[in-house]
C-alpha positions in Angstrom: -64.1 32.9 -47.3 -67.1 32.2 -49.5 -67.4 28.8 -50.9 -67.1 30.6 -54.6 -63.7 32.2 -53.7 -62.6 28.9 -51.8 -63.2 27.0 -55.1 -61.9 29.8 -57.2 -58.5 30.2 -55.3 -57.4 27.0 -54.5 -53.7 26.3 -55.1 -51.6 23.1 -56.0 -48.9 21.3 -53.6 -46.2 23.5 -55.3 -47.8 27.0 -54.7 -45.2 29.4 -53.1 -45.6 33.2 -52.6 -41.7 33.5 -53.1 -42.0 31.4 -56.2 -44.9 33.3 -57.9 -43.2 36.5 -57.3 -40.3 35.0 -58.9 -42.0 34.0 -62.0 -43.6 37.7 -62.2 -40.3 39.3 -61.8 -38.7 37.2 -64.5 -41.9 37.7 -66.7 -41.4 41.4 -66.6 -37.8 41.3 -67.2 -38.4 39.0 -70.2 -41.0 41.6 -71.6 -38.6 44.4 -71.3 -35.7 42.5 -73.0 -38.1 41.2 -76.1 -39.4 44.7 -76.5 -35.7 46.0 -76.7 -35.3 43.8 -79.9 -38.2 44.7 -81.7 -37.3 47.1 -84.6 -39.4 48.4 -87.5 -39.1 46.4 -90.6 -39.4 43.2 -88.7 -42.4 40.7 -89.6 -44.5 39.8 -86.7 -43.8 35.9 -87.2 -40.0 37.1 -86.7 -40.7 38.6 -83.5 -42.5 35.7 -82.3 -39.7 33.5 -83.0 -37.3 35.8 -81.3 -39.1 36.2 -78.3 -39.5 32.4 -77.9 -35.8 32.1 -78.3 -35.1 34.6 -75.7 -37.4 32.8 -73.2 -35.6 29.5 -73.8 -32.2 31.1 -73.6 -33.1 32.7 -70.2 -34.0 29.3 -68.9 -37.8 29.9 -69.0 -40.2 27.2 -70.1 -42.7 28.2 -72.8 -45.6 27.3 -71.0 -49.3 27.4 -70.8 -50.4 29.7 -73.7 -48.6 30.7 -76.9 -45.9 33.4 -77.1 -47.3 36.2 -78.8 -45.9 39.7 -80.3 -48.5 41.7 -82.4 -48.0 44.3 -84.4 -50.2 47.1 -86.1 -53.7 46.1 -87.1 -53.2 42.6 -85.5 -53.2 44.5 -81.7 -57.0 44.7 -82.1 -57.8 41.0 -82.4 -58.6 38.9 -79.3 -55.9 36.6 -78.2 -57.4 33.3 -79.3 -57.8 34.7 -82.7 -55.0 34.2 -85.2 -52.8 37.2 -86.4 -53.1 38.5 -90.1 -49.7 36.8 -91.5 -47.0 38.9 -92.7 -47.6 42.0 -91.0 -44.4 44.3 -90.8 -43.8 46.9 -88.2 -43.4 50.1 -89.5 -41.6 53.1 -88.6 -44.2 54.8 -86.6 -46.4 52.0 -85.2 -47.5 50.0 -82.1 -47.1 46.5 -81.0 -47.5 44.5 -77.5 -46.1 41.1 -76.2 -48.0 38.6 -74.2 -46.0 36.0 -72.5 -46.6 33.2 -70.0 -43.3 31.7 -69.2 -43.0 29.1 -66.3 -40.2 29.2 -63.8 -39.9 25.8 -62.2 -43.3 25.0 -60.9 -44.8 28.4 -61.0 -46.7 30.2 -63.9 -45.8 33.7 -65.1 -48.1 35.6 -67.2 -47.6 39.1 -68.3 -48.0 41.6 -71.3 -47.3 45.4 -72.2 -47.6 47.9 -75.3 -45.0 49.7 -77.0 -44.7 52.2 -79.7 -41.8 52.8 -82.1 -41.4 56.0 -83.5 -43.9 59.0 -82.9 -47.8 58.5 -83.1 -49.8 60.3 -80.4 -52.9 58.1 -80.8 -50.7 55.0 -80.4 -48.8 56.4 -77.5 -51.9 57.5 -75.7 -53.5 53.9 -76.3 -50.3 52.0 -74.8 -50.2 54.6 -72.0 -54.1 54.1 -71.1 -53.9 50.5 -71.1 -51.2 50.5 -68.3 -52.7 53.4 -66.7 -56.3 51.8 -66.5 -54.7 48.5 -65.3 -53.4 50.5 -62.4 -56.6 52.5 -61.5 -58.5 49.4 -61.9 -56.3 47.5 -59.4 -56.5 50.8 -56.8 -60.3 50.5 -57.0 -59.9 46.8 -56.2 -57.7 47.3 -53.5 -59.8 50.3 -52.0 -63.3 49.1 -52.4 -62.7 45.4 -52.5 -64.8 44.8 -55.6 -65.8 41.7 -57.0 -64.5 40.3 -60.3 -67.5 41.4 -62.1 -67.7 44.6 -60.6 -64.0 45.4 -61.5 -64.6 44.8 -65.2 -67.8 46.6 -65.4 -65.6 49.5 -63.8 -63.0 49.1 -66.1 -65.4 49.0 -69.0 -67.1 52.2 -68.1 -63.8 54.1 -67.4 -62.4 52.7 -70.7 -65.2 54.3 -72.6 -64.7 57.4 -70.7 -61.2 57.5 -72.0 -62.3 57.1 -75.5 -61.7 53.3 -75.8 -63.4 50.0 -76.0 -62.5 47.4 -73.5 -62.1 43.9 -75.2 -64.1 41.4 -72.8 -62.4 38.6 -74.8 -59.7 39.1 -72.5 -61.4 38.9 -68.9 -58.7 37.9 -66.7 -57.9 34.4 -65.1 -56.2 32.5 -62.4 -52.4 32.2 -61.8 -51.0 29.4 -60.0 -48.4 26.7 -59.5 -48.5 25.0 -62.9 -51.0 24.2 -64.2 -53.7 26.6 -63.0 -56.4 25.0 -65.4 -56.7 22.1 -63.4 -57.8 24.0 -60.4 -59.9 26.5 -61.8 -60.6 27.8 -65.4 -63.2 30.7 -64.8 -62.4 34.3 -65.5 -61.8 37.1 -63.3 -64.5 39.1 -65.1 -67.1 36.3 -64.1 -66.1 36.1 -60.4 -69.0 37.1 -58.1 -66.4 37.6 -55.3 -63.4 39.8 -54.1 -60.4 38.5 -55.6 -57.6 38.3 -53.4 -53.9 39.2 -54.3 -51.4 36.9 -56.0 -54.1 34.6 -57.5 -55.3 36.5 -60.5 -54.0 37.9 -63.7 -55.6 41.5 -64.4 -55.9 41.8 -68.2 -56.6 45.2 -70.2 -57.1 45.1 -73.8 -58.2 48.6 -75.2 -59.5 49.1 -78.7 -59.6 52.2 -80.8 -63.5 52.4 -81.6 -62.8 52.6 -85.2 -60.7 49.0 -84.6 -57.6 50.5 -86.3 -55.4 49.5 -83.5 -55.2 48.6 -79.6 -53.0 48.2 -76.6 -52.6 45.6 -74.2 -51.2 45.3 -70.4 -51.5 42.7 -68.1 -50.0 41.7 -64.9 -50.8 40.1 -61.5 -53.2 41.4 -59.1 -51.3 43.0 -56.5 -51.5 45.6 -53.8 -49.4 48.7 -54.0 -46.6 47.5 -52.1 -45.1 45.5 -55.2 -45.4 48.5 -57.7 -43.3 51.0 -55.7 
């Protein structure tokens, strides 16, 4: 293992494969439950509070980044940029969820996009964000690309799909809590091949006219975990 990778992929004393997979499982389950309760007419702020409440009720700790639910035009914004307040989900609309709960000592992190009603462009964007995540993951698994090369590939592929890839969401470490004391660099800057179960691969697609976007993220794992 290179010195770069050894530094980037260190873990803390509580790291556990089973623990990380449990955190991932509970994160994905929470995303589905939250999405099922998002309905047209709801304000984005209401959805965020609902999501926080559901995480706490499920025994998950609100952890290392804010709980986010973003509606409509707010789906184009970088995560660190605040949403425009008061946005209400329409009958035919797009939204995404981005949560980072903690399960005991282990970090979860996940996101996905959803469409209410019918809207062909929204549906394609949401579908393509998840599709690009899995295509990028397959390229990583097959070709052992560095983090830098992986995001360069994802950027080129997103453009071919007709979208922009937002590099303000460049992937990051995940570990036993808190990963920020171990490593804070991004996956897109990693000049080495990332290992499984150490990184979050983030895909945030935006309409070139910046009208809407879609987001999908999950732990970087091989195919066996997605069957």
